[in-house]
N, C-alpha and C positions, 0 to 999 in steps of 0.2 A: 601312613596315608594312601590310599590308591590313586590310579592317576584319574580314573573318573571322578572320583570326588573332588580332588584338585580342579578339573575340567567345570564341572556344577557350581564347585565354589565360586570359581571365576567367572562363568557365565552369570550365575547370582548378580553377582558384584557390577558387572556391566549390564543388567538391566536395572540394576536399582541405580545407576549413572544417569541411563537413560529418562529411568521418570524423573532424576533430579533436573535434568535438561528439559524435558517436555514440563513440569510446571514451570522453571524458569523461561519455556518461549510462552506458556500460556499467560503469564504474569505478563511477558512484553507485548506479544497480541492485547491483552486486555489495556493496557497502556496505549497504544493505539489506536484503538475504538475510540477511548477516551480523549486522544488527543482528533481524531474524526468529529468529536460531537463537538469539542472546542469549536472546531475549523468550521464546521457545519454552522455555529452561533457567532461566529465571526463573520461569517460571508452574510450570514444575513441580518444583521445590524452594520455589515460595512465597515468594521475597526480594523481600520488598516494596521495599526501597529501590535494589536494581538494576533492579527492574521499572520503576520512575519514571524513573532515568536511561535505559535502555535506551529506552522511548517517546521521553521529549525527544531523545535521537539519530535514535531512526525521525523523526521526525515534521520535522527538520530536512533531511534526505537527503530525504523527499520533497518538502518546502519546492523543494530546491534540483533536484530532479528537475522538477518543475513549471516552473523557470525555463529551465534546456535544453530542454525538449521546446518549451518557446513559442518558445525561439532557432533549434531546428530545423525549426518551421513557419514562421517568418519566412525562415529559409533556403531551405528547400523551396517557399515563396511564389515568391520571386524570383528561383529557378531554374528556376518554372512548372512546381514539381513539387509538389503541393498536397498531395496525400495519402499514405496509404503503400503504397498501391498501387501509386501509379503509383513510389514509391520504390522498391519491388522490382521493377517492370518494368525502371527506370531502372538499377537495382545488377546487374542480370544482362546489358543488352545488347551490354555489350565486357568482354574480359578485363585493361582498364586499370581496370575498375570491383570486380574479385574484393575488394578488402581492406572494399572499403562493402557489397557485398552480404556478406561474412561479419560483419562488425560488426552490421548491422543482423541478421541471421538468429541471433546470438548475445543480442542483444538481445533478442529476441521470445521465445528460451529460458528470458531470464532471468526475462524479465518473468512470462511463466507459473507458473514455480517458485514466483517471491515471490509471486503472489497465492493459490497451494495452500497455501506454507505461513503465510500469512496468515488463510486459511479454518480450517486447525485451530488456530490458534494463536484465532483468535477462538470458536471450538469450545470448548477449555479454558475461554476468560474465561466464556463462557452457564455450562457446566457446573459453576464454581464460584461463578459467581452463583445458582444453582438450590440450590446446596449449602447457599451463608450463606441465603438465604430460608428452607430448609425448618425448621436450625435456630433461625432468628428464629420462624419457625411454631410450632415446639415450646416455644421460651419464653415466647409469647405464647399459649400452651394451645390450638394451634390444633393439631386431630388432621390427621397428617401424609399421612392416607390420603382425607381432601377431596379432592372431585371436582372444586370451585371453589368460591373464596370472594368473594363478592362485596365490592368494596372501592368506599368512598365518600369525600369528602374534608367538612374538617370545615370550621368559619366563617374558619379562618386559612389552608384551602390546602392544609393538608397530608391526607395519606391516611388513611385510617381500617378497621377491619378489622369491618363490622356484624355479624359471628358473635358470638353469645355467646359468651367464650371462659373460661379458667381457665387464666390468667398464672403462670407459674413465677415470676415477677418479684415476685408482688401478696404482703404479706406477710398 
């Protein structure tokens, strides 16, 4: 066997390993998308117990994606292909790499969708947080229309509101 044939065989083996890694990564991104969909539903329905479980699952999936991504980067480095741009170019060089190219494109599309879903969920969390702060302000007697309320810290390091308030909780 010639050295060139052995190199080709080794290169093909690494490409197959890359295909398997990308398939696993695509599966995990699909799991992440499912978690984001569940998170959206839990936020919309205000199911805190469900939300806690979904967020925990989402965090586990993200950790797994980080691990797979590191494996992919290491494999690409061993193939002298260190960036996604080079992977894009390598995946389109021959028809033998069609599967690799398709997986990479699918991964990019799914990751973009997850990013958008995560942005939407974050917006919902921010809105609910503002509504909760507004309700607390009302309970503390702070006018809901006040443009800004300066916050100070007490001796214990906790935030205090410096405005004169008429708290609904004071008797």
